[in-house]
C-alpha positions, -999 to 999 in steps of 0.1 A, spaced: 270 360 -622 240 378 -609 228 414 -612 204 417 -584 174 437 -595 152 425 -567 150 444 -535 161 434 -500 130 439 -478 118 435 -442 89 411 -436 62 437 -438 51 450 -472 60 485 -481 31 510 -480 40 536 -507 17 562 -490 36 560 -458 72 557 -472 98 579 -488 125 572 -513 160 586 -508 186 587 -535 221 574 -526 253 560 -539 273 529 -532 304 538 -512 325 507 -518 358 502 -536 343 491 -570 345 508 -604 307 506 -608 298 533 -582 261 525 -584 232 549 -577 206 533 -554 173 542 -539 164 535 -503 128 532 -493 122 543 -457 91 536 -437 86 551 -402 123 559 -400 135 524 -410 151 514 -443 129 487 -457 140 483 -493 172 490 -513 173 488 -551 194 501 -579 184 534 -594 167 526 -627 172 562 -639 210 559 -637 222 543 -669 252 527 -654 233 511 -626 202 504 -647 182 494 -616 205 465 -606 229 460 -577 255 433 -570 248 406 -545 269 423 -519 253 458 -519 218 444 -524 223 433 -487 234 467 -475 203 470 -452 214 438 -436 248 454 -430 233 487 -418 210 469 -393 235 443 -383 231 433 -346 268 437 -341 269 474 -353 290 495 -330 266 520 -314 286 537 -287 322 548 -280 344 521 -264 376 524 -244 400 495 -239 399 481 -204 424 452 -207 457 444 -224 459 450 -261 440 424 -280 422 411 -250 388 421 -264 380 440 -231 363 473 -237 340 495 -217 315 520 -230 322 557 -225 305 589 -235 315 608 -266 328 637 -244 350 614 -224 364 597 -255 370 628 -276 385 649 -247 410 621 -239 419 615 -276 424 653 -282 445 656 -250 467 627 -260 471 638 -296 478 673 -284 506 661 -262 522 642 -290 518 672 -313 538 694 -290 565 667 -287 566 656 -324 535 658 -346 550 634 -371 547 607 -344 510 607 -353 498 588 -383 464 586 -400 457 553 -417 427 552 -441 418 540 -476 387 531 -495 363 517 -469 343 545 -484 351 561 -517 333 593 -507 350 626 -511 335 638 -478 336 608 -455 368 596 -471 390 626 -477 378 659 -464 376 669 -427 401 642 -418 427 656 -442 421 691 -429 426 679 -393 458 660 -399 472 688 -421 466 713 -393 481 688 -368 513 684 -389 510 646 -386 529 622 -409 514 619 -443 502 585 -455 512 573 -489 479 556 -499 492 529 -522 475 497 -511 453 492 -542 460 510 -574 491 532 -572 514 511 -594 488 509 -622 477 545 -618 512 559 -620 521 536 -649 490 548 -668 500 584 -660 534 581 -675 520 567 -707 485 583 -712 489 612 -688 466 601 -660 438 578 -650 419 583 -682 406 561 -710 376 552 -731 340 555 -717 327 522 -703 294 523 -722 311 521 -755 325 486 -748 291 474 -759 301 484 -795 336 467 -795 342 436 -817 371 424 -795 374 429 -757 404 419 -737 395 416 -700 429 418 -685 436 412 -649 400 415 -639 372 392 -627 345 415 -640 316 393 -629 328 396 -593 343 431 -592 329 451 -622 295 437 -628 280 466 -647 309 466 -672 301 429 -677 267 440 -690 283 460 -718 307 431 -725 277 407 -729 259 432 -752 291 433 -774 292 395 -774 256 393 -785 265 416 -814 293 392 -824 323 404 -803 349 380 -790 358 382 -753 392 371 -740 401 369 -703 438 372 -693 442 361 -658 462 334 -639 430 322 -623 401 306 -642 377 330 -627 339 332 -632 346 358 -659 370 334 -676 343 308 -676 320 331 -697 346 344 -721 355 329 -755 391 323 -745 411 322 -712 448 330 -712 461 316 -679 495 333 -678 518 331 -647 515 359 -622 537 389 -630 542 382 -667 516 406 -681 543 429 -694 560 400 -713 526 392 -730 521 428 -739 555 429 -756 547 396 -774 516 412 -788 537 442 -799 562 419 -816 535 403 -837 519 436 -845 552 448 -859 563 418 -879 529 414 -894 525 451 -900 492 453 -880 500 489 -872 484 523 -877 515 541 -889 496 574 -893 484 573 -856 519 563 -844 536 591 -864 512 618 -853 501 610 -818 529 590 -801 563 596 -787 593 571 -786 581 547 -812 615 536 -826 629 528 -792 598 509 -783 599 490 -816 634 479 -809 625 466 -775 594 448 -787 613 429 -814 632 412 -786 600 394 -776 592 367 -802 563 343 -793 586 315 -781 602 337 -755 568 351 -744 554 316 -741 583 304 -719 581 334 -696 543 335 -693 538 297 -692 513 296 -720 513 280 -755 531 299 -782 501 297 -805 480 316 -780 503 346 -782 502 345 -820 465 341 -822 458 369 -797 480 393 -815 463 385 -848 429 391 -833 440 424 -817 458 436 -848 430 428 -873 398 435 -853 382 469 -852 372 483 -828 392 465 -801 390 475 -765 410 465 -734 394 465 -699 425 465 -677 421 462 -640 443 463 -610 449 426 -604 478 425 -628 497 454 -611 501 438 -577 536 424 -585 571 439 -586 568 450 -623 532 461 -621 538 497 -631 559 487 -662 533 461 -671 506 487 -671 527 510 -692 533 482 -718 496 473 -720 487 510 -723 509 513 -754 489 488 -774 458 509 -784 480 536 -799 499 510 -820 468 499 -838 450 533 -837 422 519 -815 417 553 -800 403 566 -833 369 549 -825 348 555 -794 346 517 -789 383 513 -791 411 520 -766 416 511 -730 400 517 -696 418 510 -664 404 539 -644 383 569 -653 390 588 -620 414 612 -636 386 627 -657 367 641 -627 375 678 -619 375 673 -582 386 703 -562 408 683 -538 427 713 -525 394 730 -515 382 698 -498 414 687 -482 431 721 -475 468 712 -478 475 749 -471 469 741 -434 503 725 -435 516 761 -435 548 752 -454 556 721 -433 567 690 -451 560 660 -428 575 626 -435 555 602 -456 548 566 -445 538 540 -471 506 523 -460 517 491 -477 547 489 -453 527 497 -421 542 466 -404 577 479 -406 566 515 -399 550 505 -366 580 484 -355 605 512 -363 622 522 -331 644 549 -346 616 573 -352 585 555 -339 549 561 -347 533 568 -313 497 572 -323 477 559 -352 441 569 -362 425 543 -384 393 549 -404 379 534 -437 404 506 -434 412 474 -415 450 472 -418 454 442 -395 435 421 -420 443 438 -453 480 450 -451 508 426 -462 531 407 -440 505 407 -413 525 391 -385 545 424 -384 513 444 -387 498 426 -357 530 430 -337 530 467 -344 494 472 -333 500 451 -302 525 476 -289 512 488 -255 529 522 -261 510 528 -293 479 549 -289 453 536 -314 420 551 -323 397 533 -347 366 547 -364 345 518 -373 310 503 -379 321 468 -366 346 452 -342 371 443 -369 406 428 -364 420 463 -361 393 475 -337 403 446 -314 437 462 -310 424 498 -304 425 520 -273 393 537 -284 368 525 -309 344 552 -322 311 541 -338 309 554 -374 278 559 -396 271 539 -427 262 552 -462 225 551 -453 231 576 -425 253 604 -438 259 629 -467 286 622 -493 295 628 -529 313 604 -552 334 603 -584 340 569 -600 368 550 -615 346 529 -638 323 555 -654 320 593 -657 291 603 -635 292 622 -602 268 607 -576 253 623 -545 245 603 -513 218 617 -490 211 602 -455 181 580 -456 178 571 -419 191 583 -386 224 569 -373 222 538 -352 227 544 -315 253 571 -309 271 566 -343 285 597 -360 301 604 -394 338 605 -399 336 642 -408 317 649 -375 343 631 -355 372 650 -370 353 683 -367 348 676 -330 384 667 -324 395 699 -342 373 719 -319 387 703 -288 422 709 -300 415 746 -305 417 746 -343 396 777 -350 400 781 -388 365 786 -404 370 755 -426 366 733 -395 330 745 -392 319 733 -427 290 708 -425 287 678 -447 264 693 -473 288 722 -476 317 698 -481 296 680 -508 291 713 -526 328 722 -523 340 691 -541 332 703 -576 330 738 -591 294 748 -600 303 751 -636 316 715 -636 287 698 -618 252 712 -612 245 704 -575 207 710 -580 208 682 -606 225 660 -581 198 668 -555 171 660 -580 185 629 -598 212 616 -575 238 618 -604 252 641 -630 271 631 -661 304 648 -670 305 664 -704 332 645 -722 341 636 -758 330 602 -771 365 594 -785 387 618 -765 421 606 -780 411 601 -816 435 629 -825 460 626 -796 454 653 -770 465 630 -742 470 647 -709 508 640 -710 533 668 -710 538 663 -748 501 657 -755 511 624 -771 508 588 -760 543 585 -744 559 552 -752 590 569 -738 586 590 -707 611 618 -702 597 622 -667 608 587 -658 642 591 -675 647 623 -654 644 601 -623 671 578 -635 646 552 -645 642 535 -679 620 558 -700 606 528 -719 583 501 -704 599 467 -699 591 433 -684 603 434 -648 603 399 -633 587 392 -600 608 393 -568 596 357 -563 591 343 -599 572 311 -603 595 281 -602 625 300 -588 625 283 -554 627 246 -544 616 254 -509 585 274 -520 577 261 -555 541 274 -558 532 310 -568 503 323 -549 478 351 -558 451 363 -534 421 376 -553 390 386 -534 363 360 -526 334 368 -549 310 378 -522 334 400 -502 349 434 -511 384 436 -495 375 429 -458 340 445 -461 309 423 -460 329 395 -443 306 398 -413 273 399 -433 260 365 -424 241 358 -456 273 365 -477 296 346 -454 272 317 -456 278 317 -494 316 317 -490 314 293 -460 351 295 -450 386 306 -461 397 287 -492 428 278 -512 423 267 -548 449 242 -559 452 224 -592 451 186 -592 486 183 -606 499 202 -575 475 185 -551 482 149 -559 520 147 -552 513 165 -519 486 141 -508 460 169 -508 424 159 -514 394 182 -520 382 196 -487 414 189 -468 428 213 -443 461 226 -456 490 246 -442 503 272 -466 537 286 -456 568 306 -466 596 325 -449 571 351 -436 546 329 -419 520 302 -422 482 301 -427 457 272 -425 425 269 -445 405 244 -465 418 233 -499 396 230 -530 412 209 -557 400 230 -586 406 238 -623 403 275 -613 439 272 -603 465 267 -630 494 243 -624 521 259 -604 498 286 -590 475 285 -560 447 310 -552 443 321 -516 409 338 -517 406 368 -494 402 389 -475 387 371 -445 390 387 -410 418 370 -392 396 361 -362 374 340 -385 402 319 -397 412 284 -384 443 297 -366 435 334 -362 453 344 -394 445 351 -430 463 350 -464 482 382 -457 503 363 -432 522 352 -463 524 383 -485 554 407 -486 559 444 -478 581 447 -509 569 475 -533 563 478 -570 587 492 -596 565 523 -601 540 538 -577 553 523 -544 524 498 -544 521 464 -527 531 431 -543 504 409 -530 505 386 -560 543 383 -560 545 355 -535 559 320 -534 546 294 -510 545 257 -502 514 238 -493 510 206 -472 481 187 -459 475 187 -421 451 171 -397 418 189 -395 
């Protein structure tokens, strides 16, 4: 664990008289959404530090982002447009001018638009979380084009929708009040690696006497620092939540007044929960029965009690239902009555973003294009019935990050697929492009950010000029729109205008953003102390009529994995694939100082599973299942629990031993709610191989 308060600097000392300081925001897919300050000297970024004026950042950055200047100035930055000059995947590209690239791209997309606009697919996600570079001019462009819509599900949709059906949206307690809790359940989260500024609040609570419990199949760095670690089997979080409910009921650790006044569907939930005694929960979750009893007692008798729920636990078949079950717990004990009680999975639903104004869905002009799920991009690209003929990739690296990657690679290798990639580096996906367009980094463009871990809006201002010929995503789509004859005034909006469009003036003071770099939303300290949930009923909905209307069970339930642990003799080990601590999805993999820390792709395996397979620490292993195989180094480690291996990701495929990564093994099956991926619902076998 390290909060990096020191700065990353060039060799020369900074002369304050000859430098300027520019306020910015971290763009990466992390709940912390830090505010940072870039010191620029003679047009060069020479220092990057957390903004000490921003209470959530508190002057400190994570190890990854503290090296952002190294990433920005990387010698392998793409600095000019490239056109493929050899077969797909050959790595042969030639430099071309922007005019040549954009004219050809516009011509080819225009021809497909006239033939069938839905044969064109955008593919993007959270390479930047910015509302401008992530979801503004690009959405306008593809809406006007009439392209297929992308169902952006690859990270959080199961948990997000599950939360929405119970609490009404991605809402919850404010992160700063975790510091006042007396019990904190860190559920499905390695906070030290992926939510470091929350961890600061957890430590403050612990110093004041709070108990910290980590619920995670892996003995993560966070589990190391907590008072207790509950190492349940992957995909059994819903069963554990029902086990806690059972004990709350039979011991009457309930807030009957809160349940009666501010919840819906209690009697039906009570009946289901009573079917989950500790012995059954222990058998399903693979944990001691006493752990279930003790956790329920602590949760039922400690005030205030808070749950930091994260997205790791929803990447299985029953992820949406599991989220719903956990989200019921605070209402049962009345935890919402106190500002330090309740639950936080995501705060993003509390931001009044004017998405329609930014994205302009009205440009669809009544058309309803087909929707393609990004988590099933492999199958979509191989569909010959209604093929995708062009894909434009930005803010993502699907060849590395999408599941069942053998199919993803086969799809992108199609010679008849026209692929355009907007990128900062030559990623696995860029290797399979027809055109690679150099994109700016966060130090080089405007953007505005909400957060899913706190409730401040952040503004990012460009600190330095773009490297080489790089341009922002918004500029590229603006130029493509012009070349395709899209003459609506909205395609002329510059990036600062788009930043100003994202929030109504009465919601966020843009002058405050310019002056401070951030602005805090005005929200209640305990928003659900008296109900007022943003559900249709205004109540915490244990039973969802909206789900029932879809023919789905209105109550949450434990939905077993597609591939439950222990269900296959051919593939007897469950595998999860959490991120390596010093990477963020596939970002930062090419930052040499960070890759030097991680060294190489790794599989953690428990000694009880390694010994009968003849696997020793440091051995090269082959991990395989019916979808494919992957080789990497094994670490015999107590971080893995018996029966579960941890394939740390997400390495670029080209950096792996055999040109693959862990997603060679994961499935395109989708979650129960939210159509999300099931990365952690995966059975494998492991064997030692010659190095």
